[in-house]
C-alpha positions, 0 to 999 in steps of 0.5 A, a space after each residue: 346119465 352122464 353129467 356132460 349130457 345133462 349140462 349140454 342139454 340144459 344149456 339148450 333151453 330154459 323154461 320161461 314164465 310166459 309165452 313169448 312168440 313176438 321175436 324182437 330184433 330180427 334185423 339186428 345181429 351180433 358177431 365177434 368184435 375181434 373180426 375185421 369190420 367188413 368181415 363182421 358186417 358180412 357175417 351179421 348180414 348172413 345171420 339176419 338173412 338166415 333168421 328172416 328167411 328161416 332157411 340156412 340155404 338162403 345163403 346159397 341163393 345166387 342173388 344173395 351171393 351177388 349182394 354180399 359185396 354191397 352189405 353196407 347199402 343194407 346197413 342202418 347202424 353198428 356199434 360195439 357192446 360188452 355182454 357176458 364177459 365178451 365184446 360184440 359187434 352189433 349190426 342192424 340192417 334195414 328191414 325194408 331193404 332186406 325184405 326186398 332182397 328176399 322177395 327178389 331172390 324168391 325166398 320166404 320171409 318169416 315174420 316176428 310172430 313165431 310159434 312157441 315150442 315146448 320140448 320134452 326131451 328124454 335121455 338114456 344112460 346105463 339103461 336108465 331114462 329120465 327127462 331133462 329139467 331146469 334143475 340141471 346146471 348150465 354148461 358155460 362153454 355150450 353155444 346152444 343159446 347162441 343158436 336159438 338167438 341167431 335163428 330167432 326161435 322161441 323155445 322152452 323146457 317143461 318145469 317137470 314139477 309135480 303137475 308135470 310128473 303126475 302126467 308125463 313119464 320118461 317112458 311116454 316121451 321115449 316111446 313117442 306117446 304124445 297124449 300125456 305130454 300134450 295134456 301137460 303142455 296145456 299149462 304152458 300155452 305153447 303153440 307146438 310141442 317137440 318130443 325127443 330122445 337122445 341116447 349113446 350109440 358107441 364111444 362119442 356117437 349119439 343119436 337123437 330122434 324127434 317129432 313135432 306136434 301141433 298144439 294150437 287149436 287142438 280139439 279134445 279127443 283128437 288123434 295127435 299126429 306128428 307133422 314132422 319126424 326126423 333123426 340125426 347122429 354125431 358127437 354131442 358138441 355138434 349134434 345138439 347145435 345141429 338139432 336146433 339148426 334143423 328145427 329152425 329150418 323145419 319151422 321156417 319151411 312151415 311158417 315162413 311165407 313166400 312173398 312176391 314183390 307185388 300184391 298177389 291176394 286180398 282178403 277181408 278180416 273182421 275183428 270184434 272187441 274194438 270198442 274205440 278208435 285206439 283199439 282199431 288203430 292198434 289192430 290195424 297196426 298189428 295187421 300191417 306189421 306182418 311180413 306178407 302184408 302190403 296194405 291194410 284198409 279200414 272198410 267198416 267200423 261199428 260199435 264193437 267191430 271193424 272190417 279190414 281189407 288186407 292186401 297180401 304179398 303172398 297166398 291167403 292161406 299163408 296169411 291165415 296160418 300166420 294170423 293164427 300165431 297172433 296171441 292178440 287175435 282169437 278165432 271166434 270159431 275153429 276153422 281150417 285154413 280157408 279156401 279163397 276164391 278169385 275175388 279174395 273172399 273165403 269160399 265156404 266148405 262144399 261150395 264149388 267155385 263157379 264163375 258162372 254161378 250167382 255171386 254169394 257173400 260167404 262167411 268172413 273169418 272173424 277174430 276177437 281182439 284180446 287185451 
């Protein structure tokens, strides 16, 4: 395998010692300090809008374009920092104002809780296939780490130590046989898994094929099906950054929530293991911090649990999908995205929603607070 290929790929990702799905500083951007200030502020604003919406095409929205001349009204602060041998302009924008703009533009909002993705990547050179590991040296000039930072997408590579090698072979990834990699990924506590293969077509042209599999709440012996598959080709120096950009767009489409300007839904959530008021307040704060939540009210508090009424700026199904990514909340029983009736309560499976039928009180989604 070409050393240049290995260098580029390992610059893409590095394994993390723990899962980090809470993405910080979503509303802070870094741009080249050599730019004129107004240009730098504009580029930083673009970076934040794409990161928070989860979509590059947010910048082509007519309302967003119209606000480009008013960037300073969204500005909180800016300053210059030196890092990695380079000087940066660091810009922070007002979260409430940015979110309001995205809602007015009918664009989604992707909150700070984002799925950790583990990437199993196989390459081929001279008919030899191998998996990319963290043992390969970093490529200094590659800007792939910048793409991940700019998009706010947490990813990791497997360690490929003895435990991994005993389960996964390059042929498994190359043939897109997910079961071995799913088993090996369990130790990393990732939310989803990407399997990809990269090979040379001719000259400087490469092709990359990739698939995404859900890992969270996967049941034993369940048939693994990719929820997204795609491919792209080009030269390595542009192919790999574009791959990351496409992955970020796909994940944003899956996990970002379409939020309106006013509350559109309301649900109840029961959280156990809240044994004192401080835990109740922390749980309430965790719910309130979600991008699509407009208000959280404590409705009941007993010796071990609390019930919250949550007003949403979007659909309940999107709320439950986002809630599944919160590592502090563990669903007490496996359930699919609940069906929600007009009253905001969860409708039990196989129960018809009939406005003429007597009202019933269906089971409330319950979670265990993890300390």
